Each structure stands twice: as structure tokens, then as C-alpha cells.
C-alpha positions, 0 to 999 in steps of 0.5 A: 083223448076221449075216444074209446077204442081198441086196436086189432092187436089189443082185441086179439090179445083179449080174445086169446087171454080171456075165458070165452064167456068173459070174452063174450061179455066184453064184446057185448059191453064193448058194442054198447059202450059210448065213446068214453067207454061207459056202458048203461046196462043191467045184468038182466039186459046183458043176460038177454043180449049175450045169452048167458046167465046172470051168475055167469055174467057176474063171474065174467065181470069179475074177470074183466075187473081183474084184468083192469079193463072194466071199472064197476061202481056200485051205487046204493039205490041206483044202477051200477056204473060200468066203464070199459078201459081202453088200455090193458094196464096189466100184462095178462099171463 
């Protein structure tokens, strides 16, 4: 299935598990993702859209990576690739 979706229960679980700023970054990226979960953005764009500092966004991205709901590929000389994952692979506690 190529469709990128979350159920209401999954979104609720994320909203009650993530730190508030990580949740805000997640929702910002979620609103920008294509149907496969890819997000074409930069840290400065995320900063403008979310109202958070770039340092805060970096910390939030690390949290999202830790919960395995965001995949980040750093490419030297080109933009960073972000891909949001549909399913929680780790049970956050």
C-alpha cells in the first residue's frame, strides 16, 4: 500500500507521547507530506511554518527519528530527504 495515512488512534498516541514541540514539527511535516510520506522542505522552511527555532526543530527531528516515525537521509551537497513512516515500529513509553 503506497498511501501514507495515520489512524485517529495513532495520531492520538503520538500526540500524547511526543514532546509538544516534536508533536508540532510532526504535524507540520505531516501536512506537507506526499502520499508516500516524503517531505520536501528545509529547516528554515519548517522554522517559518512552525514558528520554532531551527535548533528546536533539529531536536524534534531527533526525537521523531528515535521513535522511528521519521527517516532522514543527509545527502552531501544536496537537500536532506525526509520520509515519514506510517506505522509506529517501537512502542513509546
